[in-house]
C-alpha positions in Angstrom: -2.9 -37.1 23.8 -0.1 -36.5 26.3 2.1 -39.5 27.0 4.8 -39.8 29.7 7.3 -42.6 30.3 9.8 -43.5 32.9 11.8 -46.5 34.0 13.1 -47.3 37.4 15.3 -50.2 38.5 14.4 -51.2 42.0 11.5 -52.6 44.0 11.9 -56.2 44.8 15.1 -57.4 43.0 14.4 -60.8 41.7 17.4 -63.0 41.2 16.1 -66.1 39.3 16.7 -66.3 35.6 14.8 -67.9 32.8 18.0 -68.5 30.9 17.5 -68.5 27.2 13.8 -67.8 27.3 14.3 -64.0 27.8 17.0 -61.5 28.8 16.9 -59.7 32.1 16.3 -56.4 30.4 13.4 -56.2 27.9 13.7 -54.4 24.6 12.5 -51.0 25.8 11.8 -49.7 22.4 9.6 -52.7 21.6 7.9 -52.4 25.0 7.2 -48.7 24.7 5.9 -49.0 21.1 3.6 -51.9 22.2 2.3 -50.0 25.2 1.7 -46.8 23.1 -0.1 -48.6 20.3 -2.2 -50.7 22.7 -3.2 -48.0 25.1 -3.9 -45.3 22.4 -6.2 -47.7 20.7 -7.9 -48.7 23.9 -8.5 -45.1 25.1 -9.8 -44.1 21.7 -12.2 -47.1 21.4 -13.7 -46.7 24.9 -13.3 -42.9 25.3 -11.1 -43.2 28.4 -9.8 -39.9 29.7 -6.6 -41.1 31.4 -4.6 -44.2 32.1 -1.5 -45.2 34.1 0.4 -48.4 33.2 3.1 -50.0 35.3 5.1 -53.0 34.2 7.5 -55.0 36.4 10.1 -57.2 34.8 13.0 -58.8 36.8 13.3 -55.9 39.2 12.8 -53.1 36.7 9.7 -50.9 36.7 8.4 -49.2 33.6 5.7 -46.5 33.9 3.5 -45.0 31.2 1.0 -42.3 31.7 -1.6 -41.1 29.2 -4.3 -38.4 29.1 -6.0 -36.6 31.9 -6.7 -37.4 35.6 -9.3 -34.6 35.4 -10.7 -33.3 32.1 -12.2 -30.3 33.9 -8.8 -29.1 35.1 -6.6 -30.6 32.3 -4.7 -32.4 35.1 -2.3 -34.9 33.5 -2.0 -38.5 34.7 1.3 -39.2 36.5 2.6 -42.4 38.1 1.4 -40.8 41.4 -2.2 -40.3 40.2 -4.6 -42.1 42.5 -7.2 -44.4 41.0 -10.0 -46.4 42.5 -9.2 -50.1 42.5 -12.7 -51.5 42.9 -12.5 -55.3 43.4 -8.7 -55.4 43.2 -9.2 -54.4 46.8 -10.2 -58.0 47.4 -6.6 -59.2 46.8 -5.6 -57.0 49.8 -8.5 -58.4 51.8 -7.4 -61.9 50.9 -3.9 -61.0 52.1 -5.3 -59.9 55.5 -7.5 -62.9 55.8 -4.5 -65.1 55.0 -2.3 -63.2 57.6 -5.0 -63.8 60.2 -4.8 -67.6 59.6 -1.0 -67.6 59.4 -0.8 -65.9 62.8 -3.4 -68.2 64.4 -6.2 -65.7 64.9 -8.5 -67.8 62.7 -8.7 -71.0 60.9 -10.3 -71.3 57.5 -12.3 -74.3 58.8 -13.9 -72.1 61.5 -17.6 -71.5 61.1 -18.4 -67.9 60.1 -20.5 -67.4 63.2 -17.8 -68.6 65.5 -16.0 -65.2 65.6 -19.1 -63.0 65.2 -21.7 -63.8 67.8 -24.7 -62.1 66.1 -24.6 -64.7 63.3 -25.0 -67.6 65.8 -28.1 -69.5 65.0 -28.1 -68.4 61.4 -27.1 -70.3 58.2 -23.5 -69.2 59.0 -23.3 -71.9 61.7 -22.7 -74.3 58.8 -20.6 -72.1 56.5 -16.9 -71.8 57.1 -14.6 -68.8 56.7 -13.0 -70.3 53.5 -16.4 -70.5 51.9 -17.2 -66.8 52.4 -13.6 -65.9 51.4 -13.9 -67.8 48.1 -17.5 -67.0 47.2 -18.7 -70.5 47.9 -21.1 -69.9 50.8 -24.1 -71.0 48.8 -25.2 -68.1 46.6 -24.5 -64.8 48.4 -25.3 -62.1 45.7 -22.9 -59.8 43.9 -24.2 -56.8 45.9 -26.3 -56.1 49.0 -29.9 -55.1 48.3 -30.2 -51.3 47.9 -31.9 -51.0 51.3 -29.0 -52.4 53.2 -27.3 -49.1 54.0 -26.0 -49.6 57.6 -24.1 -52.2 59.6 -27.1 -53.0 61.7 -29.2 -53.7 58.5 -26.3 -55.7 57.2 -26.2 -57.9 60.2 -29.9 -58.5 60.1 -29.7 -59.4 56.4 -27.0 -61.9 57.1 -29.0 -63.4 60.0 -32.0 -64.1 57.7 -30.1 -65.1 54.6 -30.5 -68.7 53.4 -28.2 -70.4 50.9 -29.5 -71.6 47.6 -26.7 -74.3 47.3 -24.8 -76.5 49.7 -21.7 -74.6 50.8 -18.7 -75.4 48.8 -20.5 -76.6 45.7 -21.1 -73.4 43.7 -19.1 -70.2 43.3 -21.0 -66.9 43.0 -18.8 -63.8 43.0 -20.0 -61.6 45.8 -19.0 -58.4 47.6 -21.0 -59.4 50.7 -19.2 -62.8 50.8 -15.5 -61.8 50.9 -16.6 -58.6 52.6 -18.0 -60.5 55.5 -14.8 -62.6 55.7 -12.7 -59.4 56.1 -15.3 -58.0 58.6 -15.2 -61.1 60.7 -11.3 -61.0 60.9 -11.6 -57.4 62.2 -14.3 -58.6 64.7 -12.1 -61.4 65.9 -9.1 -59.1 66.4 -11.2 -56.4 67.9 -9.8 -53.6 65.7 -11.1 -51.6 62.9 -10.6 -53.2 59.5 -8.9 -50.2 58.1 -6.4 -50.2 61.0 -5.6 -53.8 60.5 -5.1 -53.3 56.8 -2.8 -50.4 57.4 -0.7 -52.0 60.2 -0.5 -55.5 58.9 -0.5 -55.2 55.1 0.1 -51.7 53.7 2.7 -50.3 56.0 4.9 -53.4 56.1 4.9 -53.4 52.3 5.8 -49.7 52.1 2.5 -48.8 50.5 2.2 -45.4 52.2 0.0 -43.9 49.5 -2.7 -46.5 49.4 -5.9 -45.5 51.2 -9.5 -46.2 51.9 -10.0 -42.4 52.4 -7.7 -40.2 50.4 -6.2 -37.6 52.8 -6.9 -33.9 52.1 -3.3 -33.2 51.2 -3.4 -35.9 48.5 -6.7 -35.0 46.9 -4.8 -33.1 44.2 -3.5 -36.5 43.0 -6.9 -38.2 43.1 -8.2 -38.7 39.6 -11.8 -38.0 38.7 -13.7 -41.0 37.4 -16.0 -40.7 34.5 -19.4 -42.4 34.0 -20.7 -43.9 30.8 -22.2 -40.5 30.1 -18.8 -38.9 30.7 -19.9 -37.2 33.9 -17.3 -36.8 36.8 -17.9 -39.4 39.5 -16.2 -41.0 42.5 -17.1 -43.9 44.7 -19.6 -43.3 47.5 -19.5 -45.1 50.9 -21.3 -48.4 51.2 -21.7 -51.4 53.6 -18.4 -53.4 53.6 -16.9 -51.1 51.0 -13.5 -51.2 52.6 -13.4 -55.0 52.7 -14.7 -55.5 49.1 -13.9 -52.6 46.8 -12.7 -49.5 48.7 -9.0 -49.0 48.1 -7.5 -46.2 46.1 -3.8 -46.1 45.0 -1.4 -45.3 42.2 0.3 -47.4 39.5 3.5 -46.8 41.3 2.2 -48.3 44.6 0.2 -51.1 43.1 3.2 -52.4 41.1 5.0 -52.7 44.5 2.2 -55.0 45.7 2.5 -57.0 42.5 6.3 -57.4 43.2 5.5 -58.6 46.7 3.3 -61.3 45.2 5.8 -62.3 42.5 8.4 -63.0 45.1 7.0 -63.0 48.7 10.3 -64.2 50.0 11.6 -60.6 49.6 9.0 -59.3 52.0 10.8 -58.5 55.3 8.0 -59.8 57.6 8.2 -63.6 57.4 4.5 -64.0 58.5 3.3 -61.5 55.9 5.5 -63.2 53.3 3.9 -66.6 54.1 0.4 -65.0 54.1 0.9 -63.4 50.7 2.2 -66.6 49.1 -0.7 -68.5 50.6 -3.2 -66.3 48.8 -2.0 -68.1 45.6 -3.3 -71.4 47.0 -6.0 -72.9 44.8 -9.2 -73.9 46.6 -11.9 -74.3 44.0 -11.9 -74.8 40.3 -14.5 -73.1 38.2 -14.1 -73.7 34.5 -10.7 -72.6 33.4 -10.1 -70.6 36.6 -9.0 -71.6 40.0 -10.1 -69.5 43.0 -7.4 -68.3 45.4 -7.8 -65.8 48.2 -8.8 -62.6 46.3 -6.7 -63.7 43.3 -7.9 -65.8 40.4 -5.4 -68.4 39.2 -4.5 -70.2 36.0 -1.8 -72.8 35.5 1.1 -71.4 33.4 1.5 -71.5 30.5 -2.1 -70.4 29.7 -3.8 -69.1 26.6 -5.5 -65.8 26.2 -8.8 -67.6 25.6 -8.6 -69.4 28.9 -8.0 -66.2 30.8 -10.9 -64.5 29.0 -13.1 -67.5 29.8 -12.3 -67.2 33.5 -13.1 -63.5 33.5 -16.3 -63.8 31.5 -19.7 -62.4 32.4 -20.8 -66.0 33.2 -18.1 -66.3 35.8 -18.6 -62.8 37.2 -22.4 -62.6 37.4 -23.8 -66.1 37.6 -23.5 -69.0 40.1 -21.2 -71.6 38.6 -20.5 -75.2 39.7 -17.3 -75.3 41.7 -15.0 -78.3 42.2 -13.3 -78.3 45.6 -9.6 -79.0 45.5 -8.9 -81.4 48.3 -6.2 -81.0 49.4 -5.9 -77.4 48.1 -3.4 -76.8 45.4 -0.3 -75.3 47.0 1.2 -72.1 45.7 3.6 -72.4 42.7 5.5 -69.9 40.6 4.0 -71.5 37.5 0.8 -69.5 37.6 -0.9 -66.7 35.7 -2.5 -64.7 38.5 -5.0 -61.9 37.8 -7.8 -59.7 39.1 -10.1 -57.1 37.6 -11.6 -54.2 39.5 -14.2 -51.6 38.7 -16.2 -48.8 40.2 -18.7 -46.7 38.4 -16.0 -44.3 37.2 -12.8 -46.5 37.1 -11.5 -49.7 35.6 -8.4 -51.6 36.7 -6.6 -54.8 36.0 -3.6 -56.6 37.5 -1.8 -59.7 36.1 1.5 -61.3 36.9 3.5 -64.6 36.4 5.9 -65.3 39.2 7.9 -67.8 37.2 8.5 -65.2 34.5 9.0 -62.4 37.1 6.7 -60.2 35.2 3.6 -58.3 35.9 1.4 -55.4 34.8 -1.0 -52.8 36.3 -3.6 -51.0 34.1 -5.5 -48.2 35.8 -8.1 -46.1 34.0 -10.5 -43.4 35.1 -13.4 -45.0 33.3 -15.1 -48.4 33.6 -14.6 -50.3 30.4 -15.0 -54.0 29.5 -12.8 -56.6 31.3 -12.1 -58.4 28.0 -10.5 -55.2 26.6 -8.3 -54.9 29.7 -7.1 -58.5 29.5 -6.3 -58.3 25.8 -4.4 -55.1 26.3 -2.4 -56.5 29.2 -1.7 -59.7 27.2 -0.3 -57.7 24.3 2.0 -55.7 26.6 3.2 -58.7 28.5 4.0 -60.5 25.3 6.4 -57.6 24.4 8.6 -58.7 27.4 9.4 -62.1 25.8 
């Protein structure tokens, strides 16, 4: 297996120190050995063709690349290789929704139908924007029914949908839920969602190689995903795909987004900095996990078992009793913040701890279990201590 490594000092230079807890520079030999051992084992166990790893620690970036972006062409993974993010896209959506509130375009207490007239008279007259942004609308499903394949059918489906639970009492992880929140923000601002994402989030953060639609000149860097049967596969368009799971990017770009979340004060645009930090607000507690905007939060320090519990199949696929945090828990640096993301051919994971000024990105061109992603990231982050 081919392995490549590089280290860059840069990105957001974070000044705070943890004193005796850790040095500003990790033991690179230990880190590299840990990444190698962890990722080689992971790729072998789950037959993953290629992976890109990025680690950020106190302003330094460490990049590791393994295997092939395309088995057919023997194209190696590089730190510029583009992977599908799946639901990690929701953290970008959360940032845009937060920006819309910070700038006064919306309020989370607004009813969902207020800014999208076709929903007037539906159940969404009694469901607010925070509910749909945090999966607490009352039981919206993980996916749209298969027959919902156009915006007009989507609107009709939302018009007739009825909640199973009182809004704000249960969390059910849902693409239509947060997807609708992003869609409504775009309707309110009368601009395409992709344009808003580019102009208000991606471009200000310098993420110029993060896309919904990979440009023709960049297709050479776009990895092929692989199905469970090891057949080449990439994502196909779907209703609210941009809002819920549609972004593609590289480890090099995504670690920049992690840096912006570790220390939003370093973001040049003050409104955007405020919006990013606000995505770390805790709104609902579900078991060990607290739901932010896109991100899922744990009080730091946390155990691996708690993080695994919060990313379990029960949390991902079932409706779970949610406790509203009133008032919401304000953002703090003492959080372990994470998000998984998958498409049929890709698996991704992001985790970071602002207080420790450390974070990690795992990108793979195969979907493999969330538990394995979290355990791998945990092992690598522990090598920074």
